Residue, then its C-alpha position, 0 to 999 in steps of 0.5 A: m431281409g425281405l427289402n433286400l430280397l426285393l431289391l435282388v429281385a428288381m435288379v435281377a429282372t431289369n438285367i433280364l429285361s436289358l439283355y432282352h431288348l439289346s438282343s432285339t435290336l441287334q436281331s433287327q439290325k441283322s435283318p432289315v426290312s427290305q425296300p420294294v424296288p423303284d419301277h423305273l429302275i426295273r425298266q432301265l434293268q430290263t432294257i439294258r438285259a434286252t439290249i446286251n441279248h440282242l446284240t450278243r445275238l447279232h454278233p458276227k460269230a452268232a450270225a451263222s448259227i442265226s441263219k440256220t435256224k431260218v429266223s427272219i431278221p431286217s438285214d438293216l439290224v444285222l448291218y448296223s450290229q456289225f459297227s462296233p460301238i466306240a472302243s469296242s474293236c480295241h480288244s482286236n488290236p491288242e498289239l497296237l493299242h499296248r503300244f500306244m498306251n506305252y508311254t512315261p507319265f508325266s513327260s511329253c507324250p510319243s510322236d505317234s499320232d500315225l499309231a493313233e490312226a491306225l487304231i481309229l481305222r480299225g474301229c479302236h478310238p483309244l481315250p485320250r492319254r491322261r499323264c502326258f503331254a501333247k509336244t508342241p513345235q520348239k520355235p513355232s512362229s508368233s503370227l499365222p497368216q489370215n489369208p487361207f491362200g497365202s504365199s506360204l505356211p510357217e513350216s516351224n508350226i509342224i512337228w515333222g518328225k513323224y513324216s517322211c518329207k520334213g517341209f512343204e516343198c518335198l510334199n509338193r515335189l512328190n505331188p502338187n495335188l496334195g493341197f500344200d501348194p497355196s498357187h496351185e489350191i487358189t485355182k480350184f473350185m472356181s471355174f469348169k476344167t471339165e464339164l463334171d466340175l461344179p464351180i463354187p459361184q454355179l453351186l450358190q447360184i442353184a442355192k439363189a435360184a431355189n431360194s435357198v441359203i448355204r450358211l454351214g457345210l461339212d467337207i467330208g475327206g477335204g485334204t487341206a481344207t482348200f473347198a472350205a477356205r473357198m467357202k469362207l471367202y464366201n461368208v460360208t463357215m465349212v468344218t473338214t474331216t480330215m486324216n493325216l495319213g502321211a502328211p500334216y494335212n490337219e495341221v495345215a487346215a488349222l494353220r489356214g484359220l479352218v477347222p480340221l475334224h480328225v475322224p474316219l469315215q466310219q465314225r459317226l459324225p460329230i454333228f448334230d441332226g438337221v444342221m447343215d446346209l451343205v455337205r460335199c462328199g470329195h474324192a475319199v468317198n469312192r468305190w474303194i469303201p465298202v458297200k456296207s460302211m458306204e451306206f452307213l455314211f450315207y445315212d449320217v449324212d442325210r441325218v446332219l442334213r437340215v430340210g432343203g439342205y444340199l448333198w454334193f458328190d464331187h467326182f464319184f469314181s468307180k466303174g461304169v457297171d458298178l455305178d449302175k447297179v450299186y452306188s446310184p441305187l444305194i444313193t437314189k433311194l435316199g429319196y433325193r430329188k436331183v439338181k445336177s446330174q454328170c456322169q461319165h460312163e467310161a472303164v472307170a470314172a463317173d463323177n459329180l453326182r449330187l441330190g437330195s431328199y424329199e425337200e432336200e436337194a442333191i447333187i450328182 
């Protein structure tokens, strides 16, 4: 009897100890010991928070309230706060964005590059469509011309449905200067037609006299890339920024064996810092661009130019008074050394601005 009683007490005590151990284990699981947050993560969170607060304060809608408080803010900070990051302006154009993203999944994408350009020019850079396939020409030619100034370009390699003209003959009839007539393009950039011109041989001679080499270049707003085609014949690799805007500029540049960059003027150039020997600003860079946007463009051009590189403003078009009071100060504050300057102060024109910064060169 005494042994049985002892066994019973031992069993009860064991169960009590087991229950206590189980409850203490569950309690420890419910309240784990907190681990310290790493210092580098705290610094990253503080940086993100400070950036958000900074951009919020400099938002255009908040600019009025800031000015009322008479807080001194560097003008450059306000300027750059007005240039939206990629895709951040899409919320301001919901109707266009909805039309762009309204497509049938797992089928051919709509032929609406004009709609994509409308978004891009408004600062909205939509992500590529992920569930449709880009259309291609039905019967493209099997061979492409090696000569960028060949007698003709294959019209079958272009989807004409989205353009008012359905062939190069129509485009050339509208305006032979658009860049779609090889016989007309072959005469460009090689000789003086006016005193404002800078032929390519003279450009290369300027570089040679300075013991500089031009190997890589960027042509901003280069249309069908005729300047790049000419420079290719001198073993200079050029890329061309161009927008279609009613005609197949990008397609034709590619058909000529050249590289088109489909980017607007207000976008950061997709080129690394200090790698270009030459940047040419053609007719697309003119007085119609807002001054703040133009200043952003000029500083981005300065970013991609190497030391000793050349910046060429080719036939810059503006009123003479605006050239003196607005554009020349905007350009000269880059600090470039002037290599050649030829300006025409008439009612509306001032051409061929070229400059360079410190050891960089410039042509005006």
